[in-house]
C-alpha positions in Angstrom: 0.0 0.0 0.0 2.9 2.4 0.8 4.5 1.6 -2.6 1.2 2.4 -4.4 1.0 5.8 -2.6 4.6 6.6 -3.4 4.0 5.7 -7.1 1.0 8.0 -7.3 3.0 10.9 -5.7 5.9 10.2 -8.0 3.7 10.4 -11.1 1.9 13.5 -10.0 5.2 15.2 -8.9 6.9 14.4 -12.2 4.0 16.1 -14.0 4.9 19.3 -12.3 8.7 19.0 -12.6 9.3 17.2 -15.9 10.9 19.5 -18.5 9.3 18.0 -21.6 5.9 18.8 -22.9 2.5 17.1 -22.4 -0.6 17.4 -24.4 -2.9 19.9 -22.7 -5.9 17.7 -23.0 -8.0 19.6 -20.6 -8.0 22.4 -23.1 -9.3 20.4 -26.1 -11.7 18.8 -23.6 -12.5 15.2 -24.6 -10.2 13.3 -22.3 -12.2 14.3 -19.3 -15.7 14.0 -20.7 -18.1 11.1 -20.0 -16.7 7.6 -20.4 -13.4 9.0 -21.7 -12.4 10.3 -18.2 -10.3 8.1 -15.9 -12.5 5.3 -14.5 -12.3 6.7 -11.0 -14.2 9.8 -12.2 -16.5 8.1 -14.7 -20.1 9.0 -13.7 -21.8 6.6 -16.1 -22.1 4.0 -13.4 -22.0 6.2 -10.4 -24.1 5.6 -7.3 -24.9 9.2 -6.6 -27.8 11.0 -8.3 -26.1 14.3 -8.8 -22.5 15.5 -8.7 -21.1 19.0 -8.8 -17.3 19.6 -9.0 -14.9 22.5 -9.0 -11.8 21.9 -11.1 -8.6 24.1 -10.9 -6.1 23.0 -13.6 -2.9 25.1 -13.8 0.2 24.7 -15.9 3.0 26.2 -17.9 2.7 26.4 -21.7 5.0 27.5 -24.5 7.5 30.2 -23.7 6.7 29.9 -20.0 3.1 31.1 -20.4 1.2 30.4 -17.1 -2.2 29.1 -17.8 -5.0 28.7 -15.2 -8.3 27.1 -16.6 -10.8 26.8 -13.8 -14.0 24.9 -14.5 -17.3 23.7 -12.9 -19.0 20.5 -13.8 -22.4 19.0 -13.1 -23.5 15.5 -13.8 -26.8 13.7 -13.2 -27.4 10.0 -13.1 -30.8 9.8 -14.8 -31.0 6.0 -14.4 -28.8 3.0 -14.1 -28.0 3.3 -17.8 -28.0 7.0 -18.5 -25.9 9.9 -17.3 -25.7 13.5 -18.6 -22.9 16.0 -18.0 -22.3 19.7 -18.4 -19.0 21.5 -17.9 -18.1 25.2 -18.1 -14.6 26.6 -18.2 -12.7 29.9 -18.1 -9.1 30.9 -18.7 -6.3 33.1 -17.3 -3.0 33.3 -19.2 0.1 35.3 -18.3 3.3 35.6 -20.4 5.7 37.8 -22.2 3.0 39.1 -24.5 0.7 40.1 -21.7 -2.0 38.9 -19.3 -5.5 38.0 -20.4 -8.7 36.7 -18.8 -11.5 35.1 -20.9 -14.3 32.7 -21.1 -13.6 29.1 -22.2 -16.0 26.4 -23.4 -19.2 24.8 -22.6 -19.2 21.0 -22.8 -22.4 18.9 -23.0 -22.5 15.1 -23.1 -24.6 12.1 -22.5 -23.4 8.6 -21.6 -25.3 5.3 -22.1 -24.3 2.1 -20.2 -25.5 -1.0 -22.0 -25.5 -3.6 -19.2 -25.1 -2.2 -15.7 -24.8 -5.7 -14.1 -22.2 -7.1 -16.6 -18.7 -8.0 -15.4 -17.3 -6.1 -18.3 -19.3 -3.0 -18.9 -19.6 -1.2 -22.2 -20.7 2.5 -22.6 -20.9 5.1 -25.3 -20.7 8.9 -25.0 -21.9 11.5 -27.4 -21.1 15.2 -26.7 -20.2 18.6 -28.0 -17.9 21.5 -27.2 -19.4 25.0 -27.7 -16.9 27.9 -27.6 -17.6 30.9 -25.4 -15.3 33.0 -27.5 -13.8 32.9 -31.0 -10.2 32.1 -30.0 -9.2 35.7 -30.7 -8.6 37.5 -27.4 -6.4 40.5 -28.0 -3.8 42.7 -26.1 -3.5 46.3 -27.2 -5.5 45.6 -30.3 -3.3 42.7 -31.4 -4.4 39.1 -31.5 -2.7 36.9 -29.0 -1.4 33.4 -30.0 -3.4 30.3 -29.2 -1.3 29.7 -26.1 -3.2 32.6 -24.5 -6.6 31.7 -25.7 -9.3 30.2 -23.5 -11.0 28.4 -26.3 -10.0 26.8 -29.7 -13.0 28.8 -31.0 -14.7 25.9 -32.8 -17.8 23.8 -32.3 -16.6 20.2 -31.8 -18.3 16.8 -31.9 -17.1 14.4 -29.3 -17.7 10.6 -29.3 -16.4 7.9 -27.0 -16.5 4.1 -26.4 -15.4 2.5 -23.2 -15.0 -1.1 -22.0 -14.2 -1.6 -18.3 -14.5 -3.8 -15.2 -13.7 -3.2 -11.6 -10.0 -2.6 -12.3 -9.3 -2.1 -16.0 -10.5 0.6 -18.4 -10.1 0.7 -22.2 -11.5 3.8 -24.0 -11.4 5.3 -27.5 -12.6 8.7 -28.5 -12.8 11.1 -31.4 -13.1 14.9 -31.3 -13.8 16.6 -34.6 -14.1 20.4 -35.1 -17.3 21.1 -37.1 -17.2 24.8 -37.6 -13.8 24.9 -39.2 -11.7 28.0 -39.0 -11.6 30.1 -35.8 -11.2 33.9 -35.7 -7.7 34.1 -34.4 -5.5 36.6 -36.3 -2.1 36.1 -34.7 1.0 36.5 -37.0 4.4 37.2 -35.4 5.1 39.9 -37.9 2.3 42.0 -36.5 4.1 42.3 -33.1 7.2 44.4 -32.4 8.2 42.0 -29.5 10.9 39.4 -30.2 8.9 37.0 -28.0 6.2 36.8 -30.6 8.5 34.8 -32.9 8.4 31.9 -30.3 4.8 31.1 -31.3 3.3 29.4 -34.4 1.3 31.7 -36.6 -2.5 31.1 -36.3 -4.2 33.6 -38.5 -7.5 32.0 -39.7 -6.3 28.9 -37.8 -7.9 25.6 -38.9 -7.4 22.7 -36.5 -7.7 19.0 -37.4 -9.4 16.4 -35.3 -8.0 14.1 -32.7 -8.5 10.5 -31.7 -7.9 9.2 -28.2 -6.9 5.8 -26.7 -6.8 5.3 -23.0 -5.9 2.3 -21.0 -5.8 2.5 -17.2 -5.8 0.4 -14.1 -7.7 1.2 -10.8 -5.9 -0.2 -7.8 -8.0 -2.2 -5.4 -9.5 0.0 -2.6 -8.0 -1.1 0.7 -8.5 2.3 2.3 -10.8 5.2 1.5 -8.6 6.6 -1.2 -8.7 5.6 -4.9 -5.8 5.5 -7.4 -6.1 5.2 -11.1 -3.0 5.1 -13.4 -2.4 4.3 -17.0 -1.5 5.5 -20.5 -3.3 8.2 -22.6 -2.5 8.5 -26.3 -3.8 11.4 -28.4 -3.2 11.3 -32.2 -3.7 14.5 -34.1 -5.2 13.4 -37.5 -3.6 16.0 -39.8 -1.5 19.1 -40.2 -3.2 22.3 -39.0 -3.2 25.3 -41.3 -3.1 29.1 -41.2 -3.3 31.9 -43.7 -0.7 34.6 -44.1 -2.5 37.3 -46.1 0.8 39.0 -46.7 1.8 36.1 -48.9 -1.4 34.6 -50.2 -4.9 33.6 -49.1 -4.0 29.9 -49.5 -4.0 27.8 -46.3 -0.4 27.0 -45.3 0.2 23.6 -43.5 2.0 23.8 -40.2 4.6 21.1 -40.6 4.9 18.8 -37.6 1.5 19.5 -36.1 0.2 16.0 -37.1 1.1 13.1 -34.9 1.1 11.3 -31.5 1.2 12.5 -27.9 1.5 9.8 -25.3 1.3 10.4 -21.6 1.5 8.4 -18.4 -1.4 9.5 -16.2 -2.6 9.2 -12.7 -5.7 10.3 -10.8 -6.0 10.3 -7.0 -9.3 10.7 -5.2 -10.0 10.7 -1.4 -13.5 11.0 0.2 -13.7 13.4 3.0 -17.3 12.3 3.7 -20.2 10.6 2.0 -20.9 13.8 0.1 -17.5 15.5 -0.4 -14.3 14.2 -2.0 -11.1 15.7 -3.2 -8.9 14.7 -6.1 -5.7 15.4 -8.0 -4.7 14.4 -11.6 -1.4 14.7 -13.5 0.6 13.2 -16.3 4.1 12.7 -17.6 4.8 12.9 -21.4 6.6 10.0 -23.1 6.0 11.0 -26.8 5.1 14.5 -28.2 4.2 16.1 -31.5 6.9 18.3 -33.0 4.6 21.4 -33.2 1.4 22.2 -31.3 0.1 25.4 -32.7 -3.3 25.0 -31.0 -1.7 26.2 -27.7 -2.3 22.9 -25.8 1.3 22.3 -24.9 2.0 22.0 -21.2 5.4 21.4 -19.5 3.7 21.5 -16.1 0.1 20.6 -15.4 -1.7 19.6 -12.2 -5.5 19.6 -11.6 -6.9 19.7 -8.1 -10.6 19.0 -7.8 -13.3 19.1 -5.1 -16.5 17.1 -5.7 -19.9 17.3 -4.0 -22.3 14.4 -4.2 -26.0 14.8 -3.5 
């Protein structure tokens, strides 16, 4: 038991101290939605009728941009087979190009569990991400790069399939932007600060979709606390594009933006009472994409959470 606790602390601490970059999945959204979330926080088979949680993810992005993305989430267990979920996020970013506060996204999803009494349970999730801004927050009249934006600025479709038992979880998901290009207008040439050259251009940024594969193991509960650890892979399906109107109006592919990000993840939860629990999640990157112009890069990310069951 002591070794399990030390393992969890090691993984979560490495998430904070590791110098390489992890996929900022909490920004894109779908790795924490419905049955794609770690099994310990999957509400599809929950025993409580309603759950309200406060989430406080914080991390460091490209060029040492500090990003704080608080969120609130509500889920309702409609029946033994159906669960619905809503999540609302905001964003604060601070870096060499300025400080900015903005709205994030609204996530809506529904999860259906096929056989609640089966040893191996199968569930599907269908959801959407609705932007609360157009991904074009500005400082002194100039568009900030995506690393400062609270939203990708697109309406997305989210789908998920999960198979799990008391210990193991295997999940696959797909997140696809439906509305295409966002309204971001960032080009480094528009800024007179050298720091602007550290960011990928994102004028008329068009982001491709992602697929997710998660495998995780929930350690047996011998005390009140719960530990879930595993691997999370996110594959970006194509090269994102931008338009440099100074050259042409033809979309320009961002070389290296397609590819795989693979993380070791851990989620720790501890019930303070029958109605209140606290949690902490983190991850350590093993494989990363060469370029992440969507601003989801994180070299440090930890997400505390407090949850109310009623």
